[in-house]
C-alpha positions as a printed Julia matrix, in Angstrom:
493×3 Matrix{Float64}:
   7.05  -16.25  -27.56
   9.91  -14.9   -29.78
  11.22  -11.56  -28.6
   9.67   -9.99  -31.6
   6.58  -10.04  -32.7
   6.54  -11.43  -36.56
   2.64   -8.73  -36.56
   3.83   -5.69  -35.28
   7.04   -3.73  -35.37
   7.11   -3.05  -32.07
   9.76   -5.71  -29.61
   8.48   -6.81  -26.88
  10.67   -6.06  -23.69
  11.48   -9.2   -21.65
  11.87   -8.78  -18.05
  14.57   -9.83  -16.27
  14.65  -13.54  -15.6
  13.82  -13.29  -11.6
  11.19  -10.59  -11.69
   8.16  -11.49   -9.94
   4.86  -10.82  -10.77
   2.13  -10.5    -8.35
  -0.95   -9.17   -6.42
  -1.99   -7.84   -3.18
  -5.09   -7.57   -1.34
  -5.08   -6.74    2.28
  -7.02   -9.09    5.34
 -10.0    -6.01    6.52
 -10.68   -5.25    2.89
 -11.01   -9.03    1.6
 -11.56  -11.75    4.82
 -15.25  -10.36    5.63
 -16.39  -12.86    8.27
 -15.09  -10.39   10.86
 -16.96  -12.2    14.04
 -16.31  -16.04   13.37
 -13.29  -18.14   15.25
 -12.69  -15.27   18.14
 -12.13  -12.6    15.56
 -13.12   -8.94   17.67
 -13.59   -5.34   16.39
 -10.09   -3.87   14.73
 -10.54    0.48   14.36
 -11.95   -0.14   10.82
 -14.93   -2.04   12.43
 -15.27    0.52   14.73
 -15.01    4.16   12.42
 -17.58    1.97    9.2
 -20.05    2.25   12.34
 -19.21    6.08   12.55
 -22.3     8.21   10.84
 -20.9     9.3     7.07
 -17.68    8.14    7.87
 -17.78    5.31    4.7
 -19.78    6.31    1.86
 -23.04    3.99    1.88
 -22.22    2.79    5.79
 -20.23   -0.13    4.3
 -18.44   -2.53    6.0
 -15.49   -5.31    6.05
 -18.4    -7.88    7.21
 -18.6   -10.27    4.68
 -16.16   -8.1     1.41
 -15.26  -10.64   -0.51
 -15.71  -13.2     1.78
 -12.57  -14.63    1.44
 -11.87  -15.95    4.67
 -14.53  -18.92    3.12
 -13.63  -18.93   -0.65
  -9.68  -18.92    0.03
  -9.43  -22.27   -1.81
 -10.92  -21.19   -5.08
  -9.21  -18.12   -4.8
  -5.57  -19.73   -4.97
  -6.77  -21.74   -7.34
  -8.18  -18.68   -9.43
  -4.58  -17.11   -8.28
  -2.7   -20.26   -9.98
  -5.05  -20.33  -13.17
  -3.24  -16.55  -13.94
  -0.05  -17.45  -13.2
   0.63  -15.43  -10.07
   4.15  -16.35   -9.17
   3.72  -14.39   -5.82
   0.22  -12.98   -3.72
   0.82  -10.49   -0.89
  -1.44   -9.92    1.48
  -1.8    -9.32    5.15
  -2.66  -11.38    8.03
  -5.87   -9.84   10.57
  -3.81   -8.44   14.63
  -7.57   -8.34   15.89
  -8.43  -12.21   14.22
  -4.75  -13.42   15.62
  -4.28  -11.66   19.21
  -8.15  -10.34   19.19
  -8.37   -6.68   21.22
  -4.53   -7.39   21.21
  -4.34   -9.85   24.39
  -3.49  -13.7    24.12
  -3.32  -15.25   20.75
  -5.91  -16.58   19.5
  -5.61  -20.66   17.81
  -8.28  -20.42   14.99
  -7.17  -17.12   13.63
  -3.85  -18.42   13.63
  -5.37  -21.22   11.42
  -6.69  -19.35    8.89
  -3.81  -18.01    7.65
  -1.96  -21.32    8.21
  -4.38  -23.17    5.48
  -3.82  -19.95    3.12
  -0.13  -20.92    3.33
  -0.19  -24.27    2.26
  -2.45  -23.53   -0.24
  -0.65  -21.58   -1.77
   2.28  -22.85   -1.35
   0.69  -26.48   -3.08
   0.13  -23.88   -5.85
   3.74  -22.79   -5.91
   3.05  -19.33   -5.4
   5.06  -17.78   -3.06
   3.15  -16.02    0.13
   4.12  -12.57    0.73
   3.27  -11.35    3.93
   2.16   -8.47    5.63
   1.47   -8.19    9.57
  -0.2    -5.27    9.79
  -2.1    -3.24    6.64
  -4.02   -0.9     9.14
  -6.74   -2.82   11.44
  -5.88   -2.4    15.13
  -7.39   -4.13   17.65
 -10.14   -1.67   17.97
  -8.97   -2.38   22.4
  -5.7    -1.33   21.48
  -6.91    2.01   20.63
  -8.74    2.77   23.39
  -5.53    2.69   24.96
  -4.26    5.42   22.51
  -3.57    3.66   19.33
  -0.4     3.94   17.5
  -0.09    7.4    19.61
   0.95    5.08   22.3
   4.22    4.2    22.85
   3.17    0.83   24.41
   1.42   -0.2    21.08
   4.66   -0.53   19.01
   5.5    -3.62   21.77
   2.91   -5.45   21.14
   3.02   -4.55   17.51
   6.59   -6.73   18.08
   4.97   -9.26   19.92
   2.15  -10.31   17.83
   4.35   -9.98   14.73
   6.73  -13.02   16.75
   3.29  -14.91   17.35
   2.68  -14.63   13.48
   6.33  -15.97   13.09
   6.29  -19.19   15.2
   3.36  -19.98   13.55
   4.26  -19.85    9.71
   8.3   -18.59    9.89
   8.54  -22.56    8.73
   6.55  -21.8     5.84
   6.91  -18.27    5.13
  10.11  -16.02    4.3
   9.47  -12.95    3.18
   7.74  -10.56    6.16
   6.75   -7.05    5.53
   6.2    -5.41    8.7
   3.55   -2.22    7.6
   1.56   -1.21    4.54
   2.22    2.49    4.2
   3.12    3.87    7.9
   1.99    7.33    6.12
  -1.96    6.86    5.76
  -2.11    4.79    9.05
  -0.65    7.63   11.29
  -1.35   11.43    9.26
  -3.93   10.13    7.01
  -5.5     8.25   10.16
  -4.81   10.39   13.56
  -4.25   14.0    11.47
  -6.91   14.41    8.41
  -9.64   11.84   10.48
 -10.4    10.26    6.92
  -9.43    6.86    8.07
  -9.3     5.03   11.41
  -9.44    5.75   13.74
 -10.5     8.99   12.83
  -8.67   11.71   15.16
  -8.03   15.43   13.92
  -4.67   15.73   15.94
  -0.92   16.82   14.34
   0.34   15.83   17.47
  -0.82   12.53   16.93
   0.17   11.8    13.71
   3.09   12.72   14.57
   3.54   10.18   17.71
   1.56    7.65   15.33
   4.17    8.04   13.0
   6.78    7.19   14.89
   5.84    4.52   17.34
   5.22    2.93   13.42
   8.44    2.48   12.24
   9.9     1.94   15.76
   7.29   -1.47   16.37
   9.08   -1.71   12.55
  12.51   -1.11   13.27
  12.02   -3.82   16.91
   9.74   -6.56   14.9
  13.13   -6.67   11.95
  15.29   -6.54   14.66
  13.27   -9.72   16.66
  12.25  -11.72   13.54
  16.26  -11.55   11.88
  17.53  -12.78   15.56
  15.07  -15.74   15.08
  16.02  -16.44   11.47
  18.64  -14.82    9.16
  17.6   -15.85    6.21
  14.36  -14.31    6.64
  13.69  -11.49    3.91
  12.15   -8.5     5.7
  11.02   -5.04    4.65
   8.12   -2.28    4.92
   5.59   -0.54    2.62
   5.55    2.41    1.66
   3.5     4.72   -0.37
   5.41    7.22   -2.51
   5.05    9.7    -4.91
   6.9    12.37   -7.61
   6.45   15.85   -6.11
   6.97   18.21   -9.17
   6.49   22.06   -9.15
   4.16   23.98  -11.06
   6.82   26.4   -12.34
  10.84   24.97  -11.38
  11.96   28.38  -11.36
   9.55   29.89   -8.88
  10.71   29.36   -5.67
   7.19   29.39   -3.52
   5.97   26.47   -5.82
   9.66   24.51   -5.37
   8.85   25.29   -1.53
   5.62   23.78   -2.16
   6.95   20.16   -4.16
   9.39   20.13   -1.06
   7.29   20.13    1.89
   5.15   17.56   -0.2
   7.86   15.72   -0.82
   9.34   15.5     2.85
   5.98   15.27    4.54
   4.89   12.18    2.12
   8.14   10.63    1.3
  11.24   11.95    3.34
   9.35   11.38    6.65
   9.59    7.95    6.35
  12.23    7.38    4.41
  15.12    9.37    6.13
  14.61    7.21    9.48
  15.26    4.07    7.74
  17.48    4.53    5.6
  19.75    7.16    7.15
  18.49    7.54   10.6
  17.31   10.94   10.67
  13.89   13.23   10.15
  13.86   15.44    8.34
  15.41   18.75   10.09
  13.36   21.31    7.14
   9.53   19.29    7.93
  10.19   19.38   11.77
  11.04   23.04   11.67
   7.47   23.23    8.9
   6.06   21.1    11.54
   6.94   23.28   14.48
   6.03   26.7    12.42
   2.09   25.01   12.26
   2.44   23.28   16.36
   4.94   23.64   18.33
   3.8    22.36   21.5
   2.94   18.86   18.58
   6.49   19.52   18.01
   7.97   19.3    21.55
   5.62   16.15   22.62
   7.12   14.18   19.95
  10.82   15.87   20.19
  10.07   14.04   24.13
   9.27   10.76   22.31
  11.44    9.53   20.08
  13.71    8.35   23.01
  17.84    7.75   22.58
  18.54    4.2    20.6
  14.47    5.18   18.69
  15.95    6.18   15.64
  18.59    3.34   15.46
  15.81    0.54   15.91
  13.81    2.3    13.31
  17.41    2.37   10.57
  17.99   -1.55   11.21
  19.01   -2.96    7.63
  15.82   -4.35    6.07
  16.53   -6.75    2.55
  13.52   -5.0     0.53
  11.93   -2.22    0.26
   8.25   -2.54   -0.86
   6.89    1.11   -3.13
   3.24    2.04   -3.64
   2.48    3.99   -6.44
  -0.42    5.66   -7.85
   0.35    8.58   -8.74
   1.91   12.27   -8.75
   1.96   15.18   -7.08
   1.38   18.59   -9.1
   1.87   21.79   -6.59
   2.24   25.28   -6.79
   2.34   28.22   -4.46
  -0.63   29.7    -5.46
  -3.85   28.61   -5.98
  -5.01   27.35   -9.47
  -7.53   28.81  -11.98
  -9.4    25.9   -11.74
  -8.97   23.61   -9.08
  -8.22   19.51  -10.31
 -10.15   18.22   -7.19
  -8.88   15.47   -4.79
  -9.17   11.47   -5.23
 -10.65   11.37   -1.33
 -14.52   10.06   -0.63
 -16.9    12.47   -1.14
 -18.08   11.46    2.65
 -20.4    13.26    4.7
 -17.93   13.72    7.79
 -15.9    16.97    7.63
 -12.08   16.21    7.4
  -9.02   17.89    7.62
  -5.44   17.52    4.8
  -2.78   15.15    6.09
  -0.23   17.21    5.37
   0.39   19.45    8.45
   2.25   22.06    6.54
   0.02   22.73    3.98
  -0.49   26.42    4.07
   0.21   28.19    0.83
   0.62   24.54   -1.37
  -1.98   24.16   -4.06
  -2.63   21.53   -6.17
  -2.51   21.76  -10.2
  -4.03   20.19  -13.71
  -1.41   19.26  -15.87
  -3.67   17.39  -18.59
  -3.13   13.7   -17.97
  -5.47   11.23  -18.11
  -7.25   10.97  -15.03
  -9.98    7.99  -13.47
 -13.2     7.8   -12.37
 -11.45    8.53   -8.58
  -9.81   11.52  -10.0
  -6.4    10.2    -9.82
  -3.82   11.27  -12.82
  -2.59    8.72  -14.87
   1.21    9.61  -14.6
   3.54    5.84  -15.25
   6.45    8.28  -16.21
   6.78    9.24  -12.29
   6.87    6.1   -11.11
   9.97    5.71  -13.34
  11.5     8.95  -11.84
  10.34    8.25   -7.93
  12.27    4.32   -8.46
  15.34    6.0   -10.36
  15.15    8.53   -6.96
  14.54    5.79   -4.64
  17.33    3.75   -5.3
  20.12    6.29   -5.95
  19.41    8.33   -2.87
  18.3     5.61   -0.31
  17.93    2.09   -1.59
  21.04    0.77   -3.62
  23.78    2.55   -0.72
  22.06    0.1     1.58
  22.03   -2.66   -0.79
  18.02   -3.01   -0.68
  15.56   -4.64   -3.57
  13.16   -2.4    -4.07
   9.87   -3.83   -5.32
   6.72   -2.2    -6.29
   4.03   -3.89   -4.36
   0.8    -1.86   -4.67
  -0.22   -0.21   -8.57
  -3.03    0.5   -10.01
  -6.89    2.06  -10.44
 -10.22    2.22   -9.57
 -12.33    2.06  -12.95
 -15.83    2.06  -13.58
 -16.14   -1.61  -15.4
 -19.32   -3.19  -15.21
 -19.96   -7.2   -16.64
 -21.57   -7.65  -19.94
 -22.36  -11.49  -21.44
 -21.05  -12.26  -24.69
 -21.41  -15.94  -26.1
 -23.11  -17.32  -22.8
 -20.01  -15.51  -20.69
 -19.93  -13.23  -17.95
 -17.14  -10.0   -19.44
 -15.72   -7.77  -17.99
 -14.23   -5.32  -20.64
 -12.06   -2.7   -18.82
  -9.25   -1.04  -21.2
  -8.52    1.48  -19.18
  -6.88   -0.93  -16.44
  -5.4    -3.18  -18.96
  -3.78    0.19  -20.32
  -3.28    1.4   -16.36
  -1.27   -1.68  -16.16
   0.59   -2.38  -19.07
   1.61    1.18  -19.21
   3.04    1.49  -15.51
   5.02   -1.87  -16.35
   7.1    -0.3   -19.0
   7.53    1.97  -16.11
   9.8    -0.65  -14.19
  11.57   -1.6   -17.22
  12.11    1.93  -17.68
  13.82    2.06  -14.27
  15.08   -1.47  -14.88
  17.35   -0.77  -17.71
  18.5     2.81  -16.28
  19.81    0.32  -13.42
  17.49    0.0   -10.84
  17.11   -2.91   -8.2
  13.65   -3.66   -9.16
  12.29   -7.12   -8.33
   9.0    -8.0    -8.67
   5.52   -5.68   -9.08
   2.33   -6.42   -7.86
  -0.8    -5.45   -9.24
  -4.08   -3.7    -6.4
  -6.0    -5.07   -6.04
  -6.58   -8.97   -7.31
 -10.13   -8.53   -6.39
 -12.7    -5.32   -6.29
 -12.51   -5.43   -2.61
 -14.07   -2.86    0.34
 -12.06    0.32   -0.23
 -11.97    2.04    2.64
 -13.56    5.48    3.23
 -15.18    4.63   -0.27
 -17.27    1.65    0.82
 -17.44   -0.47   -2.23
 -18.73    2.58   -4.69
 -14.7     2.07   -6.2
 -13.73   -1.19   -7.49
  -9.4    -1.79   -8.42
  -9.67   -5.5    -9.62
  -8.13   -7.66  -11.63
 -11.24   -9.98  -11.01
 -14.71   -8.65  -10.7
 -16.71   -9.48   -7.28
 -20.45   -9.45   -7.44
 -20.92   -8.75   -3.66
 -24.73   -9.87   -4.1
 -23.72  -13.21   -4.85
 -19.29  -13.8    -4.55
 -18.97  -14.87   -8.81
 -15.46  -13.44   -9.44
 -15.1   -13.22  -12.58
 -11.59  -12.77  -14.65
 -11.84   -9.09  -16.32
  -9.7    -8.3   -19.78
  -6.87   -6.65  -17.7
  -6.57   -9.79  -15.51
  -6.78  -12.16  -18.84
  -3.52   -9.37  -20.02
  -2.15   -9.6   -17.16
  -2.02  -13.09  -17.2
  -0.12  -13.09  -20.74
   2.49  -10.8   -20.11
   3.06  -12.97  -17.21
   3.31  -16.16  -19.4
   4.95  -14.38  -21.62
   7.61  -13.01  -19.34
   7.33   -9.58  -21.82
   5.98   -6.65  -22.58
   4.15   -5.42  -26.16
   3.31   -2.02  -27.48
   5.39    0.49  -25.24
   8.28    0.84  -26.0
  11.59    2.25  -23.8
  11.14    6.29  -22.78
  14.25    7.96  -23.71
């Protein structure tokens, strides 16, 4: 394909020669086989049994049955042209109850990695995507410092099994979700409502990350090591109004800087610590005692790669809107609270952008600004490359039969993918070192508290038959990968 399409005046925008195109999933969301081959309960198995915690009482017992269908799924990835596949290993499968190694659980991931390599697809392994063994939660979970030690042991077990075949290792996926969303808001497993537990969980997750990076690097200095953070762009409704600016500062600090600063600067953001102290002084005192000498040095161990997960930005002010835009949390029957300890006086506003059926704004330019900000303020000076490790949208697409074939016309998602790939190119053209993009998700799957109500996949899964259908978005993404260029989304000014 030439760099200019003969049928349009819009030039094709090429991607860098070494740019990686992939898709992402997570173990509990797709594997199923929840009680097979020695796997034991994770916190999500337990949380899904709590009345009202998950829509329709859904769970991951079967999910996409990827545990039994992984060979077909990898063959499908190859047909799409994916260069890399980001997946997570299940701690509850590999070390059930957080205890002894389970050879049958390890064997599944060995077979999956071998299948990927045979298909010439780079395995991109994430060690923790929220499925803590329930037995460890009963000992305090991530609020217990010992969990960080056990996580490091688990990481080394996985390296013993796969280190000869896997070169890219991500420690954690979205520690904001597995701390504040889980231990403070009660929205995700284990469903607790404690500012103090959320702060402790965040610290111990980051400590486990740093310890695992150090130990893995000691084993093999050639490994590409990193973590993935979900990040946002927090904009004030009126940048000239101090209350609006302060609302944006607090969201940015609690969502972004609480994790970026310790990883890249070796310190927690002092302004947010004081914001938390005004909310719950006892929780902060306990947390300060838990941050031991040397912890932040471990947490800030250099990494090769930072994964950036981006879905939408935040438009916030210090006064309530005329009409509240609503949130994107699952409308479950269980009462929850805000994941932001410092929430008083922060209100979300509507800026008139398109929204998905989950009520999430579609804001591609926010991804460009986010990547530029992270690059300029954090990753470039550290020599850390950026990858967009999750980006996607849920749409209410339905299959149709045309000419005897099953099809899914999801134009909204196809446009979403192209627009955000364009935003990535905009960041690259501004000098940001972005080296790849993973769509979330490869498959429709168990979407946490939403259960099976929302579909993020570029591949539709019929949960009754497990039939897979490539959506129009998958076919379009495949064409972009083959061309290694983007058409129809010119560079932003």
